LOPAGU-34418 format. One line per field, with one value per residue: residue in one letter; x, y, z of N, C-alpha, C in turn. Coordinates in nm, 2 decimals. Atoms other than C-alpha are relative to their C-alpha. Layout:
BEGIN
residuo <- a,...
nxx <- X,...
nyy <- Y,...
nzz <- Z,...
caxx <- X,...
cayy <- Y,...
cazz <- Z,...
cxx <- X,...
cyy <- Y,...
czz <- Z,...
This chain:
BEGIN
residuo <- x,x,x,x,x,x,x,x,x,x,x,x,x,x,x,x,x,x,x,x,x,x,x,x,x,x,x,x,x,x,x,x,x,x,x,x,x,x,x,x,x,x,x,x,x,x,x,x,x,x,x,x,x,x,x,x,x,x,x,x,x,x,x,x,x,x,x,x,x,x,x,x,x,x,x,x,x,x,x,x,x,x,x,x,x,x,x,x,x,x,x,x,x,x,x,x,x,x,x,x,x,x,x,x,x,x,x,x,x,x,x,x,x,x,x,x
nxx <- 0.10,0.16,0.07,0.09,0.12,0.06,0.09,0.11,0.12,0.05,-0.05,0.01,-0.06,-0.08,-0.05,-0.07,0.08,-0.01,-0.06,0.02,-0.13,-0.01,0.10,-0.12,0.05,0.06,0.04,-0.06,0.01,-0.09,-0.12,-0.10,0.00,-0.06,0.03,0.04,-0.08,0.01,0.10,0.00,-0.13,0.04,0.10,-0.04,0.03,-0.11,0.05,-0.11,0.10,0.13,-0.15,0.12,0.02,0.11,0.00,-0.05,0.12,0.15,-0.02,-0.04,0.11,0.04,-0.04,0.10,0.17,-0.03,-0.07,0.14,0.07,-0.04,0.00,0.16,0.07,0.01,-0.06,0.03,0.01,-0.09,0.00,-0.06,-0.17,-0.12,0.00,-0.01,-0.19,-0.04,-0.03,-0.13,-0.11,0.04,0.07,0.10,-0.06,-0.09,0.04,0.02,0.09,0.19,0.12,0.05,0.16,0.08,0.00,0.15,0.05,0.01,-0.07,-0.16,-0.08,-0.18,-0.06,-0.17,0.09,0.11,-0.04,0.07
nyy <- -0.02,-0.02,-0.21,-0.01,0.04,-0.08,0.01,-0.01,-0.06,0.09,-0.02,0.11,0.00,0.11,0.06,0.07,0.13,-0.02,0.09,0.07,0.09,-0.14,0.02,0.09,0.15,0.01,-0.12,-0.10,0.09,0.17,-0.02,-0.08,-0.18,-0.03,0.01,-0.10,-0.14,0.02,-0.01,-0.13,-0.04,0.05,-0.09,-0.17,-0.05,-0.04,0.07,-0.06,-0.04,0.13,0.10,0.12,0.09,-0.02,-0.10,0.08,0.08,-0.08,-0.11,0.14,0.01,-0.09,0.10,0.06,-0.10,-0.10,0.03,0.00,-0.14,-0.03,0.13,-0.03,-0.20,-0.01,-0.13,-0.04,0.08,-0.08,0.07,0.10,0.02,0.01,0.09,0.07,-0.10,0.02,0.13,0.01,-0.03,0.09,-0.01,0.06,0.11,0.08,-0.02,-0.13,0.00,-0.11,0.01,-0.12,0.03,-0.13,-0.02,0.05,0.11,0.13,-0.01,0.03,0.19,-0.01,-0.08,0.10,0.03,-0.07,-0.06,-0.16
nzz <- -0.13,0.05,0.02,-0.06,0.06,-0.04,-0.08,0.06,-0.08,-0.11,-0.10,0.02,-0.12,0.01,-0.10,-0.01,-0.05,-0.19,-0.06,-0.09,-0.09,-0.04,-0.15,-0.07,0.02,-0.10,-0.03,-0.06,-0.16,-0.01,0.08,-0.09,0.04,0.12,0.15,-0.05,0.04,0.20,0.13,0.00,0.03,0.14,0.08,-0.03,-0.12,-0.05,-0.11,-0.09,-0.07,-0.11,-0.04,-0.10,0.09,0.01,0.07,0.13,0.08,0.05,0.11,0.13,-0.01,0.10,0.10,0.06,0.05,0.09,0.16,0.11,0.04,0.08,0.15,0.05,0.03,0.19,0.05,0.13,0.09,0.12,0.11,0.00,0.05,-0.20,-0.01,0.09,0.01,-0.12,0.01,0.05,-0.10,-0.08,-0.13,0.01,0.07,-0.05,-0.14,-0.02,0.05,-0.11,0.05,0.05,0.09,0.07,-0.12,-0.02,0.04,-0.05,-0.15,0.03,0.03,0.03,0.14,0.10,0.15,0.05,0.08,-0.04
caxx <- 0.94,0.55,0.38,0.20,-0.16,-0.36,-0.60,-0.96,-1.15,-1.17,-1.09,-0.95,-0.83,-0.63,-0.59,-0.27,-0.32,-0.29,0.02,-0.08,0.29,0.35,0.09,0.32,0.24,0.15,-0.11,0.07,-0.02,0.19,0.48,0.81,0.89,1.19,0.96,0.73,0.98,1.10,0.77,0.76,1.12,1.03,0.73,0.92,0.74,0.88,0.78,1.02,0.89,0.69,0.84,0.47,0.46,0.14,0.16,0.40,0.11,-0.19,0.07,0.17,-0.23,-0.30,-0.02,-0.18,-0.54,-0.32,-0.15,-0.52,-0.67,-0.44,-0.45,-0.86,-0.82,-0.85,-0.66,-0.79,-0.95,-0.67,-0.64,-0.57,-0.25,-0.12,-0.24,-0.09,0.28,0.29,0.27,0.52,0.75,0.70,0.43,0.17,0.37,0.59,0.58,0.43,0.08,-0.23,-0.59,-0.78,-1.09,-1.26,-1.38,-1.76,-1.74,-1.76,-1.51,-1.12,-0.89,-0.48,-0.32,-0.09,-0.44,-0.61,-0.52,-0.52
cayy <- 1.79,1.83,2.17,2.30,2.22,2.52,2.66,2.52,2.67,2.38,2.41,2.16,2.12,1.88,1.76,1.59,1.17,1.11,0.90,0.66,0.53,0.91,0.74,0.58,0.18,0.24,0.43,0.77,0.62,0.30,0.48,0.57,0.93,0.87,0.79,1.04,1.31,1.13,1.14,1.50,1.59,1.40,1.65,1.98,1.99,2.18,1.98,2.25,2.30,1.98,1.75,1.50,1.22,1.27,1.64,1.46,1.19,1.50,1.71,1.34,1.31,1.67,1.60,1.35,1.55,1.82,1.59,1.46,1.79,1.86,1.57,1.68,2.05,2.08,2.35,2.54,2.62,2.62,2.60,2.33,2.46,2.52,2.22,2.05,2.30,2.14,1.80,1.82,1.96,1.65,1.78,1.53,1.23,0.97,1.03,1.38,1.20,1.44,1.39,1.57,1.66,1.89,2.15,2.02,1.72,1.38,1.25,1.27,1.01,0.99,1.23,0.95,0.86,1.14,1.32,1.75
cazz <- -2.39,-2.43,-2.55,-2.25,-2.32,-2.39,-2.17,-2.29,-1.99,-1.78,-1.39,-1.22,-0.81,-0.61,-0.29,-0.15,-0.08,0.28,0.37,0.59,0.68,0.83,1.12,1.37,1.37,1.75,1.94,2.11,2.48,2.40,2.20,2.42,2.50,2.24,2.01,2.09,2.03,1.67,1.53,1.65,1.54,1.21,1.13,1.26,1.60,1.84,2.18,2.37,2.74,2.78,2.98,3.12,2.87,2.87,2.68,2.42,2.34,2.30,2.06,1.87,1.85,1.73,1.50,1.36,1.33,1.17,0.87,0.79,0.80,0.54,0.29,0.29,0.19,-0.20,-0.37,-0.66,-0.84,-1.15,-1.49,-1.70,-1.88,-1.45,-1.40,-1.71,-1.69,-1.36,-1.42,-1.67,-1.44,-1.22,-0.98,-0.92,-1.03,-0.86,-0.47,-0.55,-0.64,-0.53,-0.61,-0.87,-1.03,-1.26,-1.01,-0.92,-1.10,-0.95,-0.71,-0.65,-0.87,-0.87,-1.10,-1.26,-1.43,-1.56,-1.87,-1.83
cxx <- -0.15,-0.05,-0.07,-0.14,-0.11,-0.14,-0.16,-0.12,-0.03,0.05,0.03,0.05,0.07,0.01,0.17,-0.02,0.10,0.12,-0.02,0.13,0.08,-0.06,0.07,-0.13,-0.12,-0.09,0.08,0.00,0.11,0.14,0.11,0.03,0.10,-0.12,-0.13,0.06,0.03,-0.11,0.02,0.10,-0.01,-0.09,0.03,-0.10,0.08,-0.11,0.10,-0.12,-0.12,0.08,-0.14,0.03,-0.17,-0.05,0.04,-0.14,-0.10,0.11,0.01,-0.15,-0.05,0.11,-0.01,-0.09,0.07,0.04,-0.14,-0.05,0.05,-0.04,-0.14,-0.01,0.03,0.06,-0.05,-0.09,0.15,-0.05,0.03,0.10,0.08,0.03,0.11,0.21,0.02,0.05,0.06,0.09,0.02,-0.10,-0.09,0.07,0.11,-0.05,-0.09,-0.18,-0.06,-0.11,-0.05,-0.11,-0.01,-0.11,-0.18,-0.04,0.05,0.16,0.19,0.09,0.15,0.05,0.06,-0.13,-0.10,0.10,-0.02,-0.03
cyy <- 0.00,0.13,0.02,0.00,0.17,0.00,-0.02,0.01,-0.10,0.03,-0.11,0.06,-0.11,0.04,-0.07,-0.12,-0.02,-0.14,-0.14,-0.04,0.13,-0.04,-0.12,-0.14,0.03,0.13,0.12,-0.09,-0.15,0.04,0.12,0.16,0.02,0.00,0.13,0.13,-0.04,0.04,0.18,0.09,-0.01,0.14,0.11,0.07,0.04,-0.05,0.11,0.05,-0.09,-0.11,-0.10,-0.05,0.04,0.15,-0.02,-0.07,0.13,0.10,-0.10,-0.03,0.12,0.02,-0.06,0.08,0.09,-0.07,-0.04,0.08,0.02,-0.01,0.05,0.15,-0.02,0.12,0.02,0.15,0.05,-0.04,-0.11,0.04,0.07,-0.12,-0.12,-0.02,-0.10,-0.15,-0.03,-0.01,-0.10,0.01,-0.13,-0.14,-0.06,-0.02,0.13,-0.05,0.05,-0.10,0.06,0.01,0.11,0.08,0.01,-0.08,-0.13,0.00,0.01,-0.12,0.11,0.08,-0.07,-0.07,0.12,0.11,0.17,0.05
czz <- -0.08,0.00,0.10,-0.07,0.03,0.02,-0.06,0.12,0.12,0.18,0.05,0.21,0.07,0.15,0.04,0.08,0.07,-0.01,0.12,0.09,0.08,0.16,0.08,-0.02,0.18,0.07,0.07,0.16,0.01,-0.07,0.19,-0.01,-0.09,-0.12,-0.03,-0.08,-0.13,-0.10,0.05,-0.09,-0.16,-0.08,0.09,0.11,0.09,0.16,0.10,0.17,0.06,0.05,0.04,-0.13,-0.09,-0.12,-0.12,-0.05,-0.05,-0.10,-0.14,-0.05,-0.10,-0.13,-0.14,-0.09,-0.12,-0.17,-0.02,0.02,-0.15,-0.11,-0.01,-0.06,-0.12,-0.02,-0.14,0.03,-0.10,-0.13,-0.08,-0.11,0.14,0.00,-0.10,-0.02,0.13,0.06,-0.09,0.05,0.15,0.14,-0.05,-0.07,0.14,0.13,0.06,-0.04,0.06,-0.11,-0.09,-0.04,-0.07,0.14,-0.01,-0.08,0.05,0.12,-0.07,-0.13,-0.01,-0.09,-0.07,-0.06,-0.04,-0.08,0.00,-0.15
């Protein structure tokens, strides 16, 4: 096991990498009621009480918007020691790749391309 990095006083923030594959290929207006419900089920969104297709479409659009907004939200600041420890535990790698940067410095970069 790699030793955990000492705190070097750098501050980091991260945001989740947005996975476009979670967005349906067809626009909600072109989706069947079954597909609309399946999308909402996949994202644990209740559609109880919704009976009109247009209302299901609106709920799917709202869910897509929420997913995109969550991907844009930055979390932090965190110190290098915490970020390095999380990275060693498997966070920010594989399917959990995140976009990270030093607070206030430059663009977000893929976490699998940054040495903490």
